[in-house]
Short mmCIF file of the C-alpha atoms (twelve columns), coordinates in Angstrom:
data_MODEL
# 
_entry.id   MODEL 
# 
loop_
_atom_site.group_PDB 
_atom_site.id 
_atom_site.type_symbol 
_atom_site.label_atom_id 
_atom_site.label_alt_id 
_atom_site.label_comp_id 
_atom_site.label_asym_id 
_atom_site.label_seq_id 
_atom_site.Cartn_x 
_atom_site.Cartn_y 
_atom_site.Cartn_z 
_atom_site.pdbx_PDB_model_num 
ATOM 1  C CA . MET A 1  32.834 165.825 -130.956 1 
ATOM 2  C CA . SER A 2  30.420 166.124 -133.830 1 
ATOM 3  C CA . TRP A 3  33.423 165.423 -136.066 1 
ATOM 4  C CA . ILE A 4  33.888 162.251 -135.318 1 
ATOM 5  C CA . TRP A 5  30.111 161.589 -135.077 1 
ATOM 6  C CA . GLU A 6  30.510 162.803 -138.541 1 
ATOM 7  C CA . LYS A 7  33.305 160.597 -139.746 1 
ATOM 8  C CA . SER A 8  33.509 157.264 -137.504 1 
ATOM 9  C CA . ALA A 9  30.359 154.852 -137.947 1 
ATOM 10 C CA . THR A 10 32.349 152.773 -135.291 1 
ATOM 11 C CA . TRP A 11 31.764 155.990 -132.749 1 
ATOM 12 C CA . ARG A 12 28.118 156.411 -134.033 1 
ATOM 13 C CA . LYS A 13 27.515 152.297 -133.225 1 
ATOM 14 C CA . LEU A 14 29.466 152.872 -129.493 1 
ATOM 15 C CA . VAL A 15 27.249 155.701 -129.024 1 
ATOM 16 C CA . ALA A 16 24.075 153.967 -129.590 1 
ATOM 17 C CA . VAL A 17 25.117 150.984 -127.837 1 
ATOM 18 C CA . THR A 18 25.996 152.855 -124.626 1 
ATOM 19 C CA . LYS A 19 22.936 154.766 -124.577 1 
ATOM 20 C CA . GLN A 20 20.542 151.789 -124.655 1 
ATOM 21 C CA . SER A 21 22.766 149.628 -122.550 1 
ATOM 22 C CA . PRO A 22 23.282 151.145 -118.670 1 
ATOM 23 C CA . ALA A 23 25.722 147.794 -118.498 1 
ATOM 24 C CA . ALA A 24 27.661 148.481 -121.985 1 
ATOM 25 C CA . MET A 25 28.128 152.508 -120.587 1 
ATOM 26 C CA . ALA A 26 29.630 150.838 -117.462 1 
ATOM 27 C CA . THR A 27 31.979 148.748 -119.015 1 
ATOM 28 C CA . PHE A 28 32.717 151.561 -121.536 1 
ATOM 29 C CA . THR A 29 33.534 153.764 -118.381 1 
ATOM 30 C CA . VAL A 30 35.767 151.526 -116.803 1 
ATOM 31 C CA . ALA A 31 37.723 150.654 -119.630 1 
ATOM 32 C CA . MET A 32 38.441 154.669 -120.384 1 
ATOM 33 C CA . PHE A 33 39.692 154.779 -117.117 1 
ATOM 34 C CA . VAL A 34 41.770 151.130 -116.287 1 
ATOM 35 C CA . VAL A 35 43.216 151.342 -119.960 1 
ATOM 36 C CA . PRO A 36 45.293 154.616 -119.645 1 
ATOM 37 C CA . TYR A 37 45.990 153.775 -116.067 1 
ATOM 38 C CA . ALA A 38 47.495 150.556 -117.223 1 
ATOM 39 C CA . LEU A 39 49.506 151.789 -119.774 1 
ATOM 40 C CA . GLY A 40 50.541 154.714 -117.308 1 
ATOM 41 C CA . LYS A 41 52.245 151.762 -114.995 1 
ATOM 42 C CA . VAL A 42 53.475 149.815 -118.152 1 
ATOM 43 C CA . VAL A 43 55.117 152.990 -119.250 1 
ATOM 44 C CA . MET A 44 56.683 154.231 -115.536 1 
ATOM 45 C CA . SER A 45 57.654 150.652 -114.877 1 
ATOM 46 C CA . GLY A 46 59.567 150.358 -118.193 1 
ATOM 47 C CA . THR A 47 61.077 153.849 -117.662 1 
ATOM 48 C CA . ASN A 48 61.791 153.087 -114.287 1 
ATOM 49 C CA . PRO A 49 62.859 149.405 -113.488 1 
ATOM 50 C CA . GLN A 50 63.837 149.987 -110.226 1 
ATOM 51 C CA . ALA A 51 61.182 149.435 -107.568 1 
ATOM 52 C CA . GLU A 52 60.262 152.277 -105.788 1 
ATOM 53 C CA . SER A 53 60.076 150.732 -102.492 1 
ATOM 54 C CA . ASP A 54 63.607 149.499 -103.441 1 
ATOM 55 C CA . LEU A 55 64.645 153.169 -104.075 1 
ATOM 56 C CA . GLU A 56 62.998 154.616 -100.676 1 
ATOM 57 C CA . ARG A 57 64.986 151.583 -98.587  1 
ATOM 58 C CA . GLN A 58 68.047 152.479 -100.360 1 
ATOM 59 C CA . LEU A 59 68.275 156.196 -99.781  1 
ATOM 60 C CA . ARG A 60 66.786 155.670 -95.938  1 
ATOM 61 C CA . SER A 61 69.758 153.601 -95.455  1 
ATOM 62 C CA . ARG A 62 72.235 156.127 -96.470  1 
ATOM 63 C CA . ALA A 63 70.329 159.022 -94.793  1 
ATOM 64 C CA . THR A 64 72.226 160.707 -92.104  1 
ATOM 65 C CA . LEU A 65 70.766 161.480 -88.517  1 
ATOM 66 C CA . GLU A 66 70.198 165.144 -89.595  1 
ATOM 67 C CA . HIS A 67 67.405 163.774 -92.189  1 
ATOM 68 C CA . LYS A 68 66.124 161.443 -90.195  1 
ATOM 69 C CA . VAL A 69 65.340 163.853 -86.898  1 
ATOM 70 C CA . PRO A 70 62.798 166.062 -88.796  1 
ATOM 71 C CA . GLN A 71 60.416 162.863 -89.409  1 
ATOM 72 C CA . ILE A 72 60.639 162.015 -85.459  1 
ATOM 73 C CA . SER A 73 59.679 165.923 -84.462  1 
ATOM 74 C CA . VAL A 74 56.935 165.657 -86.776  1 
ATOM 75 C CA . LEU A 75 55.723 162.861 -85.236  1 
ATOM 76 C CA . LYS A 76 56.173 163.902 -81.653  1 
ATOM 77 C CA . HIS A 77 53.575 167.131 -82.617  1 
ATOM 78 C CA . ALA A 78 51.339 164.907 -84.551  1 
ATOM 79 C CA . HIS A 79 47.827 164.490 -83.471  1 
ATOM 80 C CA . PRO A 80 47.569 161.716 -80.631  1 
ATOM 81 C CA . SER A 81 45.728 159.462 -83.248  1 
ATOM 82 C CA . LEU A 82 48.123 159.791 -85.833  1 
ATOM 83 C CA . ARG A 83 50.900 158.653 -83.266  1 
ATOM 84 C CA . PHE A 84 52.204 154.933 -83.636  1 
# 
């Protein structure tokens, strides 16, 4: 990271501000998580415009009994607190 410190005055200012202010550090941290997450959601929705729940509903409606049975048998052997 020393190369960015040497080359970018903006980075040096950012480091100085976040070093002095816990609120600025929290804002920067939240931004570094939220911005990539939001960008990823936008890209995924752009490349797969069909909602996942719609696709899942469509696939479940076309599933045959042999594909539905394993789900039922798993629930029978599940812990009592996980049963419906």
